[in-house]
Structures are given as C-alpha cells and as structure tokens.
GUKOL-928813 format. One record per residue (C-alpha): residue number from 1; residue in three letters; x, y, z. Coordinates in Angstrom, 2 decimals, always signed. Layout:
N
PT   seq   type         x         y         z
PT   NUM    ALA         X         Y         Z
...
! end
This chain:
342
PT   seq   type         x         y         z
PT     1    MET     -8.81    +20.13    -24.80
PT     2    ASP     -5.65    +21.69    -26.23
PT     3    ASN     -5.36    +23.83    -23.10
PT     4    ILE     -5.64    +20.75    -20.94
PT     5    PHE     -2.79    +18.92    -22.65
PT     6    THR     -0.71    +22.11    -22.75
PT     7    SER     -1.07    +22.41    -19.00
PT     8    LEU     -0.24    +18.75    -18.56
PT     9    GLY     +3.04    +19.22    -20.38
PT    10    ARG     +3.94    +22.60    -18.85
PT    11    HIS     +3.70    +22.00    -15.12
PT    12    ARG     +6.55    +19.67    -14.31
PT    13    THR     +8.00    +20.18    -10.86
PT    14    ASP    +10.04    +17.10     -9.96
PT    15    ASN    +13.72    +17.35     -9.04
PT    16    PRO    +15.59    +14.73    -11.04
PT    17    ASP    +18.17    +12.67     -9.22
PT    18    ARG    +21.44    +12.57    -11.15
PT    19    THR    +21.91     +8.92    -10.27
PT    20    ALA    +18.43     +7.94    -11.51
PT    21    LEU    +19.34     +7.30    -15.15
PT    22    PRO    +22.49     +5.22    -14.39
PT    23    VAL    +20.48     +3.21    -11.84
PT    24    LEU    +17.72     +2.63    -14.41
PT    25    ILE    +20.29     +1.36    -16.92
PT    26    LEU    +21.75     -0.99    -14.29
PT    27    VAL    +18.26     -2.28    -13.42
PT    28    MET    +17.59     -2.99    -17.11
PT    29    LEU    +20.92     -4.79    -17.52
PT    30    PHE    +20.29     -6.82    -14.37
PT    31    THR    +16.84     -7.77    -15.69
PT    32    ALA    +18.41     -8.99    -18.93
PT    33    LEU    +21.00    -10.99    -16.97
PT    34    ILE    +18.37    -12.70    -14.80
PT    35    ALA    +16.33    -13.47    -17.93
PT    36    ILE    +19.36    -15.25    -19.45
PT    37    VAL    +20.00    -17.18    -16.23
PT    38    ALA    +16.30    -18.14    -16.05
PT    39    THR    +16.47    -19.39    -19.64
PT    40    ALA    +19.40    -21.62    -18.71
PT    41    ALA    +17.80    -22.97    -15.52
PT    42    GLY    +15.32    -25.83    -15.48
PT    43    PRO    +14.94    -29.60    -15.22
PT    44    GLU    +17.48    -29.74    -18.03
PT    45    ASP    +20.17    -27.14    -17.35
PT    46    ILE    +21.60    -25.42    -20.41
PT    47    PRO    +25.01    -23.67    -20.47
PT    48    ILE    +24.63    -19.89    -20.38
PT    49    LEU    +26.90    -19.46    -23.42
PT    50    THR    +24.63    -21.79    -25.38
PT    51    VAL    +21.65    -19.65    -24.38
PT    52    ILE    +23.43    -16.46    -25.51
PT    53    HIS    +24.42    -18.02    -28.84
PT    54    GLU    +20.85    -19.23    -29.35
PT    55    LEU    +19.46    -15.77    -28.60
PT    56    PHE    +21.67    -14.23    -31.30
PT    57    GLY    +20.98    -17.03    -33.76
PT    58    ALA    +24.62    -18.14    -33.71
PT    59    SER    +23.93    -21.68    -32.54
PT    60    GLU    +22.25    -24.82    -33.83
PT    61    SER    +22.11    -26.38    -30.37
PT    62    PRO    +19.88    -29.39    -29.69
PT    63    HIS    +18.43    -27.22    -26.92
PT    64    GLY    +16.95    -24.82    -29.47
PT    65    PHE    +13.38    -26.07    -29.07
PT    66    ILE    +13.55    -25.86    -25.26
PT    67    ILE    +14.94    -22.32    -25.38
PT    68    GLN    +12.87    -20.85    -28.20
PT    69    SER     +9.53    -22.59    -27.73
PT    70    LEU     +9.29    -23.42    -24.02
PT    71    ARG    +11.39    -21.10    -21.88
PT    72    LEU    +11.68    -17.79    -23.74
PT    73    PRO     +7.91    -17.28    -24.22
PT    74    ARG     +7.34    -18.03    -20.55
PT    75    ILE    +10.09    -15.60    -19.52
PT    76    ALA     +8.76    -12.89    -21.84
PT    77    MET     +5.26    -13.39    -20.42
PT    78    ALA     +6.57    -13.16    -16.82
PT    79    LEU     +8.38     -9.90    -17.62
PT    80    LEU     +5.34     -8.35    -19.33
PT    81    VAL     +2.91     -9.42    -16.61
PT    82    GLY     +5.19     -8.12    -13.86
PT    83    ALA     +5.69     -4.86    -15.75
PT    84    GLY     +1.95     -4.31    -16.10
PT    85    LEU     +1.20     -5.03    -12.44
PT    86    GLY     +4.20     -3.06    -11.16
PT    87    VAL     +3.52     +0.12    -13.13
PT    88    SER     -0.18     -0.09    -12.30
PT    89    GLY     +0.71     -0.21     -8.60
PT    90    LEU     +3.13     +2.73     -8.91
PT    91    ILE     +0.54     +4.95    -10.58
PT    92    LEU     -2.20     +3.97     -8.11
PT    93    GLN     +0.05     +4.75     -5.13
PT    94    THR     +0.79     +8.13     -6.70
PT    95    LEU     -2.87     +8.90     -7.42
PT    96    VAL     -4.16     +8.07     -3.95
PT    97    ARG     -0.97     +9.11     -2.13
PT    98    ASN     -1.01     +5.90     -0.15
PT    99    PRO     +1.84     +3.33     -0.10
PT   100    LEU     -0.65     +0.49     +0.52
PT   101    ALA     -2.48     +0.97     -2.78
PT   102    SER     -2.17     -1.70     -5.48
PT   103    PRO     -4.48     -3.17     -8.16
PT   104    GLU     -5.50     -6.19     -6.08
PT   105    ILE     -6.05     -4.26     -2.84
PT   106    ILE     -8.40     -1.61     -4.23
PT   107    GLY    -10.47     -3.94     -6.40
PT   108    ILE     -9.23     -3.45     -9.97
PT   109    THR     -7.80     -6.96    -10.12
PT   110    GLY    -10.96     -8.30     -8.47
PT   111    GLY    -13.10     -6.94    -11.29
PT   112    ALA    -10.88     -8.63    -13.85
PT   113    SER    -11.06    -11.89    -11.87
PT   114    VAL    -14.85    -11.91    -11.96
PT   115    ALA    -14.85    -11.23    -15.71
PT   116    VAL    -12.34    -13.99    -16.46
PT   117    VAL    -14.22    -16.55    -14.31
PT   118    ILE    -17.36    -15.67    -16.28
PT   119    TYR    -15.36    -16.20    -19.47
PT   120    PHE    -14.10    -19.63    -18.32
PT   121    GLY    -17.55    -20.72    -17.18
PT   122    TRP    -19.84    -19.48    -19.93
PT   123    LEU    -18.06    -17.65    -22.77
PT   124    ALA    -15.05    -19.84    -23.58
PT   125    PRO    -16.94    -22.16    -25.99
PT   126    ILE    -18.16    -19.24    -28.11
PT   127    VAL    -15.56    -16.46    -27.64
PT   128    SER    -11.91    -16.73    -28.74
PT   129    VAL     -9.23    -16.54    -26.07
PT   130    THR     -7.77    -13.52    -27.89
PT   131    TRP    -10.68    -11.51    -26.48
PT   132    MET     -9.85    -12.41    -22.89
PT   133    PRO     -7.74     -9.27    -22.20
PT   134    LEU    -10.64     -7.13    -23.42
PT   135    ILE    -13.06     -9.06    -21.20
PT   136    ALA    -10.72     -8.68    -18.23
PT   137    SER    -10.34     -4.96    -19.01
PT   138    ALA    -14.13     -4.62    -19.04
PT   139    GLY    -14.31     -6.21    -15.58
PT   140    SER    -11.55     -3.93    -14.28
PT   141    ALA    -13.24     -0.91    -15.85
PT   142    VAL    -16.52     -1.74    -14.11
PT   143    ALA    -14.64     -2.00    -10.81
PT   144    ALA    -12.74     +1.25    -11.39
PT   145    ILE    -15.84     +3.19    -12.46
PT   146    THR    -17.79     +1.87     -9.45
PT   147    ILE    -14.99     +2.87     -7.08
PT   148    PHE    -14.63     +6.29     -8.72
PT   149    LEU    -18.37     +7.05     -8.61
PT   150    LEU    -18.75     +5.94     -4.99
PT   151    ALA    -15.67     +7.96     -3.99
PT   152    TRP    -16.82    +11.09     -5.83
PT   153    SER    -18.07    +13.98     -3.69
PT   154    GLY    -17.24    +17.02     -5.78
PT   155    THR    -13.72    +15.65     -5.96
PT   156    VAL    -12.02    +12.32     -5.29
PT   157    GLU    -10.26    +12.15     -1.95
PT   158    PRO     -7.44     +9.57     -1.88
PT   159    ALA     -8.37     +8.11     +1.54
PT   160    ARG    -12.01     +7.69     +0.53
PT   161    LEU    -10.96     +6.10     -2.77
PT   162    ILE     -8.79     +3.43     -1.17
PT   163    LEU    -11.32     +2.57     +1.56
PT   164    ILE    -14.10     +2.11     -0.99
PT   165    GLY    -11.68     +0.14     -3.17
PT   166    ILE    -10.97     -2.30     -0.35
PT   167    GLY    -14.71     -2.84     +0.11
PT   168    ILE    -15.24     -3.36     -3.64
PT   169    SER    -12.31     -5.81     -3.70
PT   170    ALA    -13.94     -7.89     -0.95
PT   171    THR    -17.25     -7.82     -2.84
PT   172    PHE    -15.67     -9.02     -6.07
PT   173    GLY    -13.81    -11.73     -4.18
PT   174    ALA    -17.10    -13.05     -2.81
PT   175    LEU    -18.71    -12.82     -6.26
PT   176    THR    -15.82    -14.80     -7.80
PT   177    THR    -16.33    -17.56     -5.24
PT   178    LEU    -20.10    -17.57     -5.87
PT   179    LEU    -19.60    -17.91     -9.63
PT   180    MET    -17.24    -20.82     -9.12
PT   181    VAL    -19.82    -22.59     -6.96
PT   182    PHE    -22.22    -22.60     -9.92
PT   183    SER    -19.57    -23.57    -12.48
PT   184    THR    -18.54    -27.00    -13.69
PT   185    GLU    -15.69    -28.96    -12.14
PT   186    MET    -13.44    -28.36    -15.16
PT   187    THR    -14.15    -24.64    -15.03
PT   188    ASN    -13.33    -24.57    -11.32
PT   189    LEU    -10.03    -26.34    -11.92
PT   190    SER     -9.02    -23.82    -14.59
PT   191    ALA    -10.20    -20.94    -12.45
PT   192    TYR     -8.34    -22.11     -9.33
PT   193    ILE     -5.07    -22.42    -11.26
PT   194    TRP     -5.66    -19.04    -12.84
PT   195    LEU     -6.56    -17.34     -9.53
PT   196    THR     -3.31    -18.59     -7.97
PT   197    GLY     -1.38    -16.85    -10.73
PT   198    SER     +0.92    -18.62    -13.19
PT   199    VAL     +2.59    -18.11    -16.57
PT   200    TYR     +2.76    -21.86    -17.18
PT   201    GLY     +2.09    -22.81    -20.80
PT   202    ALA     +2.69    -19.34    -22.25
PT   203    ASP     +3.67    -19.34    -25.93
PT   204    TRP     +4.67    -16.70    -28.47
PT   205    THR     +1.04    -16.21    -29.51
PT   206    ASP     +0.15    -15.22    -25.93
PT   207    VAL     +3.15    -12.89    -25.81
PT   208    ARG     +2.10    -11.16    -29.04
PT   209    HIS     -1.43    -10.75    -27.70
PT   210    ILE     -0.44     -9.19    -24.37
PT   211    LEU     +2.41     -7.05    -25.72
PT   212    PRO     +0.38     -4.06    -27.01
PT   213    TRP     -1.82     -4.03    -23.89
PT   214    VAL     +1.25     -3.54    -21.69
PT   215    LEU     +3.38     -1.30    -23.92
PT   216    LEU     +0.81     +1.18    -25.29
PT   217    PRO     -0.22     +2.72    -21.90
PT   218    LEU     +3.42     +3.38    -20.92
PT   219    PRO     +4.24     +6.39    -23.18
PT   220    PRO     +1.22     +8.46    -21.97
PT   221    LEU     +2.14     +7.68    -18.36
PT   222    ILE     +5.78     +8.67    -18.93
PT   223    PHE     +4.59    +11.89    -20.59
PT   224    LEU     +2.41    +12.61    -17.54
PT   225    GLY     +5.13    +11.50    -15.13
PT   226    ARG     +6.15    +14.86    -13.72
PT   227    THR     +2.54    +16.00    -13.61
PT   228    LEU     +1.70    +12.90    -11.57
PT   229    ASN     +4.62    +13.74     -9.30
PT   230    THR     +3.00    +17.11     -8.65
PT   231    LEU     -0.16    +15.36     -7.42
PT   232    LEU     +1.88    +14.06     -4.49
PT   233    LEU     +1.93    +17.66     -3.20
PT   234    GLY     -1.84    +17.55     -2.83
PT   235    HIS     -4.98    +18.47     -4.75
PT   236    ASP     -4.87    +22.18     -3.85
PT   237    VAL     -1.25    +22.68     -4.88
PT   238    ALA     -1.75    +20.83     -8.17
PT   239    THR     -4.90    +22.85     -8.94
PT   240    SER     -3.15    +26.14     -8.13
PT   241    LEU     -0.50    +25.23    -10.72
PT   242    GLY     -3.23    +24.95    -13.36
PT   243    ILE     -3.22    +21.13    -13.58
PT   244    PRO     -6.61    +19.58    -14.46
PT   245    VAL     -6.41    +17.12    -11.60
PT   246    GLN     -9.51    +15.08    -12.38
PT   247    VAL     -8.52    +14.69    -16.06
PT   248    VAL     -5.06    +13.49    -15.05
PT   249    ARG     -6.55    +11.04    -12.57
PT   250    LEU     -8.97     +9.65    -15.15
PT   251    ILE     -6.24     +9.15    -17.77
PT   252    ALA     -3.90     +7.54    -15.26
PT   253    LEU     -6.65     +5.35    -13.79
PT   254    GLY     -7.60     +4.19    -17.29
PT   255    ALA     -3.99     +3.22    -17.98
PT   256    CYS     -3.87     +1.32    -14.67
PT   257    VAL     -7.00     -0.60    -15.61
PT   258    ILE     -5.51     -1.65    -18.97
PT   259    LEU     -2.13     -2.65    -17.46
PT   260    ALA     -3.54     -4.61    -14.53
PT   261    SER     -6.36     -6.32    -16.40
PT   262    SER     -4.17     -7.47    -19.30
PT   263    ALA     -1.68     -8.96    -16.82
PT   264    VAL     -4.48    -10.67    -14.91
PT   265    ALA     -6.04    -12.01    -18.12
PT   266    TYR     -2.91    -13.92    -19.13
PT   267    ALA     -1.29    -14.81    -15.80
PT   268    GLY     -4.09    -14.84    -13.27
PT   269    ALA     -4.39    -12.95    -10.02
PT   270    ILE     -0.71    -12.70     -9.05
PT   271    GLY     -0.85    -10.61     -5.89
PT   272    PHE     +1.51     -8.07     -4.32
PT   273    VAL     +3.62     -7.31     -7.42
PT   274    GLY     +1.88     -3.93     -7.68
PT   275    LEU     +2.63     -3.35     -3.99
PT   276    LEU     +6.26     -4.52     -3.85
PT   277    ALA     +7.71     -3.23     -7.12
PT   278    PRO     +7.02     +0.50     -6.56
PT   279    HIS     +8.57     +0.42     -3.09
PT   280    ILE    +11.70     -1.31     -4.34
PT   281    THR    +11.90     +1.21     -7.20
PT   282    ARG    +11.68     +4.21     -4.89
PT   283    CYS    +14.63     +2.88     -2.91
PT   284    LEU    +16.69     +2.91     -6.12
PT   285    VAL    +15.30     +5.77     -8.22
PT   286    LYS    +14.48     +8.95     -6.31
PT   287    ASN    +12.10    +11.82     -7.06
PT   288    THR    +11.40    +11.39    -10.76
PT   289    ILE     +8.36     +9.31    -11.70
PT   290    THR     +9.34     +9.62    -15.36
PT   291    LEU    +12.23     +7.21    -14.73
PT   292    GLN    +10.46     +5.30    -11.97
PT   293    ILE     +7.92     +4.00    -14.50
PT   294    PRO    +10.41     +1.99    -16.65
PT   295    ALA    +12.35     +1.00    -13.53
PT   296    THR     +9.16     -0.33    -11.90
PT   297    ALA     +8.34     -2.21    -15.10
PT   298    CYS    +11.72     -3.97    -14.89
PT   299    ILE    +11.48     -4.70    -11.17
PT   300    GLY     +7.89     -5.96    -11.43
PT   301    GLY     +8.98     -8.22    -14.27
PT   302    LEU    +11.92     -9.44    -12.18
PT   303    LEU     +9.64    -10.33     -9.26
PT   304    VAL     +7.37    -12.48    -11.42
PT   305    LEU    +10.30    -13.97    -13.36
PT   306    ILE    +12.21    -14.97    -10.22
PT   307    ALA     +9.06    -16.39     -8.63
PT   308    ASP     +8.24    -18.39    -11.78
PT   309    THR    +11.83    -19.65    -12.11
PT   310    ALA    +11.80    -20.76     -8.47
PT   311    GLY     +8.47    -22.53     -9.00
PT   312    ARG     +9.71    -24.57    -11.96
PT   313    THR    +13.24    -25.38    -10.71
PT   314    LEU    +13.23    -25.85     -6.92
PT   315    PHE    +10.76    -28.72     -6.59
PT   316    GLY    +11.87    -31.30     -9.10
PT   317    SER     +9.13    -32.33    -11.49
PT   318    LEU     +6.58    -30.07     -9.79
PT   319    ASP     +5.81    -26.74    -11.48
PT   320    LEU     +4.38    -24.45     -8.80
PT   321    PRO     +2.52    -21.22     -9.70
PT   322    ALA     +4.52    -18.01     -9.45
PT   323    GLY     +1.74    -16.42     -7.39
PT   324    ILE     +2.59    -18.63     -4.42
PT   325    PHE     +6.14    -17.29     -4.17
PT   326    VAL     +5.18    -13.65     -4.74
PT   327    SER     +2.54    -13.92     -2.01
PT   328    ALA     +5.08    -15.51     +0.34
PT   329    ILE     +7.18    -12.35     +0.01
PT   330    GLY     +4.35     -9.86     -0.32
PT   331    THR     +2.26    -10.81     +2.71
PT   332    PRO     +4.91    -10.05     +5.37
PT   333    PHE     +5.89     -6.89     +3.45
PT   334    PHE     +2.26     -5.73     +3.48
PT   335    ILE     +2.07     -6.36     +7.23
PT   336    TYR     +5.29     -4.34     +7.67
PT   337    LEU     +3.78     -1.42     +5.71
PT   338    LEU     +0.64     -1.56     +7.86
PT   339    TYR     +2.79     -1.46    +10.99
PT   340    ARG     +4.84     +1.46     +9.66
PT   341    GLN     +1.64     +3.40     +8.75
PT   342    ARG     +0.08     +3.07    +12.23
! end
C-alpha cells in the first residue's frame, strides 16, 4: 500500500499554466462578489454596504434576520451543492476521458434519487433527516458499483463505462417513477420538488450537515490531481509510468459518489452543473487539474447560486427551483457537445 501511494505522489506530469493561479484567485473573488450581490437581491432589496457590514458584524441593521437566517444559508447551500456537482463532473470526465460525462448522465445521481425517494416514502418517519446524505451516498454507491462491475473486463474502458452508465441512469429514472407511483400524494409532492432541484428552505443546520461531505473529498482529489491528469494520456501510458490505474480510478470514483450524492441529498437532482462547470473551468484554467478542482468548485457554485437567485428574484412572489434555470442552459450546451463530438 505504501508503494501505491508513493507512486501516486511521484508521477506528476502536467504542465502548469502560469496564468492558472491568478485566474483561480480571480474566480474566487468573483464568486465572493456574486454571493454578496445575491445576498442583497430579493423581494426586499438590501444595500450592498449594509450586507458587507452585516457580514463583518459591524452593523445592527433591521435586515439582520433576512441576511443571516434566510439568505446566507441558502447562498452557502447553493455554493456547496454546485461545488460538489461541479468537481464530481470534472473528475468523471477525466476518468472516462469523455467531455459528455457527468454524475446525472452516467447514473450516479440516479442512484441517489432512488434512495432519497425511498427515504421520503418509507423511512422519513423513523430515520432522521441528518442521515439523508448517507442514504443518498448508499444509492449512488450501488449505482457506481453496478456500473463498474458491468464495465469491468480485465480493465475498465472509458467508452464502455459511460455507455453502461447511461443505461443504468435510464433504469434508475424508471425506478424512481415507479416508486413515486406507489407513494402517497404528500410524498410525491416532496419528491417532485426535490427532483426538480432547489435550495429553498436551507438553514444553517443543513449547511453544517453538508459541509464535511463536500469538503473532505477535495484534499485527496487535489493530491491526486496530477496523477489524474496523466490518465488523460491513456491507460497504457499511465501504467507504463507505474501508476496503479485501477486504484486511482476507485479512489476518484468514490470521491465522486460522495460529492454528487451529498449535493443531491440536500438540493435534489439539479442537472447539468457537473457537465457545464468543468468545461467553463477548462476555458479559464489550462492543463493543471490540481487548480482546476478548486476553480470548478467555485464555478459550479456560481452556476447554482445564479440560477437560485434568478428563481427567487425574477418572478415576483414566485420562488422557482434553481434546477429549471440550470437545465435551460445545460440542455442546449449538451446538444452542442453532442454535435461537436460527432
């Protein structure tokens, strides 16, 4: 085992882009700026300076309750959910060497969806909501293990993995619908809202619960970043460099399961974040996956945050789910990628 981790740390072959770190810093600053603007925006607009003073505890504004208890938890949840989905998509695209890969397309999100619908329908009265990320992770793990076993033929070929994943995703989608048919009307209502994808009603308790599930997988992935970059050169090249390819894939796939399932557990099946965020990141941060991981986390969070802010501000008293707006952007982008990959 020591030899495995020594080889993981030794073989790092990416060519860092000198502009990558400054771009990452700019992306992080821009994310913070949009978060402040989103905190100020709403049915009751709040001056940005008031928001900044409130954030630093230098204000006793009458808007304190709105900022601290209603908007900030929702914004934090949007950023964490987007980060989890975005990084999961980046790692999956790297593992299977396919720009169309994302948690919802290859079935990982579908497994979590089935598990959470089961929770809503049968387990909610007896199991605390704090266990929902673990339940969602179990569903994603079942999906991932099924995909991995069916794709295994001495090794795991990326094309075979993604094709089987698409089939598993369709199967889990049908199973989710079947479970909802046999559920109560109240369960169906909760499940439909959840399946659309929304961070509505998030509070600081939810943020504290999801935080470790999103943050803890990131350091191992950053450590493996350059090794993952080597996988883009192909299985044979990575093996010739002494990299234990299957071990790396298992560790990375496990991290993807945790990131995607925790996001799905708290915000529902928000689609296309894991597809869009990595592509936007690669346009900004070249070559080095080590820096692409935090950049993708920021951009994924931005996508969900902007979609959620649009949903709660553009339609008066209506509060539309963020998933609607992300899908409106993601669907044509997915079609464009399919056209480009002909």
